[in-house]
C-alpha positions as CSV (number, residue, x, y, z in Angstrom):
1,R,48.6,34.8,-10.1
2,P,50.8,37.5,-8.5
3,A,50.8,37.6,-4.7
4,N,48.3,40.1,-3.1
5,T,46.2,40.4,-6.2
6,Q,43.0,42.4,-5.3
7,I,39.8,43.6,-7.0
8,G,40.7,46.6,-9.3
9,D,44.3,45.4,-10.0
10,L,45.4,45.1,-13.6
11,L,47.2,42.0,-14.6
12,I,49.5,42.1,-17.7
13,V,50.9,38.9,-19.3
14,G,53.7,38.8,-21.9
15,L,54.2,35.6,-23.9
16,M,57.2,35.1,-26.3
17,F,57.5,32.1,-28.5
18,E,59.3,30.6,-31.6
19,K,57.7,30.1,-35.0
20,G,56.4,33.7,-35.3
21,Q,53.1,33.7,-37.2
22,A,52.2,30.0,-36.9
23,P,51.3,29.3,-33.3
24,S,47.9,30.3,-31.8
25,V,47.6,31.6,-28.3
26,T,44.5,30.8,-26.2
27,P,44.1,32.7,-22.9
28,P,42.4,31.0,-19.9
29,D,39.1,32.8,-20.5
30,N,37.5,35.7,-22.3
31,S,38.3,38.2,-19.5
32,W,41.8,38.5,-20.9
33,K,42.0,41.2,-23.5
34,L,44.6,41.2,-26.3
35,I,46.9,44.3,-26.1
36,R,49.1,43.4,-29.2
37,R,50.6,40.6,-31.1
38,V,53.9,41.2,-33.0
39,N,55.2,38.5,-35.3
40,Q,58.7,38.5,-36.7
41,S,58.2,36.4,-39.9
42,N,58.7,32.7,-38.9
43,Q,61.2,33.5,-36.1
44,V,59.6,34.8,-32.9
45,A,56.4,36.4,-31.8
46,M,55.3,38.3,-28.7
47,V,51.7,38.5,-27.5
48,T,50.6,40.7,-24.6
49,Y,47.2,40.5,-22.7
50,Y,45.7,42.3,-19.8
51,K,42.9,41.6,-17.4
52,V,41.2,43.8,-14.7
53,I,40.4,41.8,-11.5
54,T,36.7,42.2,-10.8
55,S,36.1,39.6,-8.1
56,N,37.8,37.7,-5.3
57,N,37.1,34.4,-7.1
58,E,40.3,34.3,-9.2
59,P,42.1,31.0,-9.7
60,A,45.5,30.5,-8.1
61,S,47.2,30.3,-11.5
62,Y,46.4,31.1,-15.1
63,G,47.2,28.8,-18.0
64,F,47.7,30.2,-21.5
65,S,47.8,27.6,-24.3
66,I,50.4,28.1,-27.2
67,S,50.1,25.7,-30.1
68,Q,53.0,24.5,-32.2
69,S,55.7,26.3,-30.4
70,P,58.7,24.3,-29.1
71,K,60.3,27.2,-27.1
72,W,58.5,29.9,-25.1
73,T,58.7,32.2,-22.1
74,I,55.9,34.0,-20.2
75,G,55.7,36.7,-17.5
76,I,52.9,38.2,-15.5
77,T,52.8,41.5,-13.7
78,R,50.3,43.0,-11.3
79,V,49.6,46.8,-11.3
80,T,47.8,48.3,-8.4
81,G,46.1,51.7,-8.7
82,A,45.7,51.8,-12.5
83,D,43.0,53.9,-13.9
84,I,40.8,51.0,-15.0
85,A,37.8,53.3,-15.6
86,H,39.6,55.6,-18.0
87,P,37.4,56.3,-21.1
88,N,40.2,55.0,-23.4
89,G,40.7,51.9,-21.2
90,P,43.5,51.1,-18.9
91,I,46.0,50.3,-21.7
92,E,47.2,52.4,-24.6
93,A,49.5,50.3,-26.8
94,S,52.3,51.2,-29.2
95,V,54.8,49.0,-31.0
96,G,58.4,49.5,-31.8
97,A,60.6,48.1,-34.6
98,S,60.9,44.5,-35.4
99,G,63.5,43.1,-37.7
100,S,66.6,41.0,-38.5
101,P,69.1,39.8,-35.9
102,S,71.2,43.0,-36.6
103,L,68.4,45.3,-35.6
104,T,69.0,47.5,-32.5
105,A,65.7,47.7,-30.6
106,T,64.4,51.1,-29.6
107,I,61.4,52.1,-27.5
108,P,58.7,53.9,-29.4
109,T,59.1,57.6,-28.7
110,I,56.5,58.4,-26.0
111,N,56.3,61.5,-23.8
112,T,54.4,61.2,-20.5
113,S,53.3,64.3,-18.8
114,A,51.7,63.1,-15.6
115,C,53.3,61.3,-12.6
116,N,50.5,58.7,-12.8
117,S,51.5,57.6,-16.4
118,M,53.4,54.4,-16.6
119,V,55.3,53.1,-19.6
120,M,55.8,49.3,-19.8
121,T,58.1,47.9,-22.4
122,F,58.4,44.3,-23.5
123,F,61.3,43.0,-25.7
124,T,62.0,39.6,-27.1
125,N,64.8,37.9,-29.1
126,K,65.3,34.4,-30.5
127,K,68.9,34.3,-29.4
128,D,70.5,34.6,-26.0
129,A,70.5,38.3,-25.4
130,T,69.9,40.9,-22.7
131,W,68.9,44.6,-22.8
132,T,70.3,47.8,-21.2
133,A,67.6,49.9,-19.8
134,P,67.7,53.6,-20.6
135,S,67.7,56.3,-17.9
136,G,64.6,56.4,-15.8
137,F,63.5,52.8,-16.5
138,T,63.5,49.9,-14.0
139,E,64.1,46.4,-15.2
140,V,61.4,44.0,-13.8
141,Y,62.9,40.9,-15.4
142,D,65.3,39.8,-18.2
143,D,64.7,36.2,-18.8
144,P,66.8,34.1,-21.1
145,N,65.0,30.7,-21.6
146,N,67.1,27.6,-21.6
147,Q,65.4,24.6,-23.3
148,Q,66.8,21.6,-25.1
149,G,70.4,22.7,-24.3
150,L,70.0,26.0,-26.1
151,T,69.6,29.5,-24.6
152,S,66.9,31.1,-26.6
153,N,63.6,33.0,-26.4
154,M,64.6,35.8,-24.1
155,M,62.0,38.3,-22.9
156,A,62.7,41.6,-21.0
157,F,60.2,43.8,-19.3
158,L,61.0,47.4,-18.1
159,I,58.8,50.1,-16.5
160,K,59.0,53.9,-16.3
161,T,56.8,55.8,-13.9
162,D,58.3,59.3,-14.0
163,P,57.1,61.8,-16.5
164,G,59.3,62.6,-19.5
165,A,60.5,61.1,-22.8
166,T,61.3,57.4,-22.9
167,G,64.5,57.8,-24.8
168,N,66.1,54.9,-26.7
169,L,66.8,51.4,-25.5
170,I,70.1,49.9,-26.9
171,G,70.5,46.2,-27.1
172,R,73.7,44.5,-26.0
């Protein structure tokens, strides 16, 4: 659990793992809501969840179970001040392109018009890689995962809080 988590905070978890479609993911309890799961054939998958903190009785840590996946990486983010009571919910999801190793990843085109809109992007790759953030984005983490002597299963997470177009993200 992120430090200083309070009632009303929004927690967002991103999980990336090998074996694409095969593994199942089990969150710690039913208060975690699926944002999106993206499978890249039998290569990699990324699953994102969110949870709104509603009490002071949260555990010190959260355990997500991933079956049949030898390599994985996970990240958790706390957002304070999110509009958790919005009629459409606190999360509006969009998905970008997924493809072969030669694909250059781009952020879905999103235009924000208010200063209180935030765009969060999650990227994953089966190979050792990193991402270059476009103008206006802040990198939260870029995490290559080293397991069994291989660098694999990277996951990057970027945020944009200022209004305007997201632009394109170019892999490197």
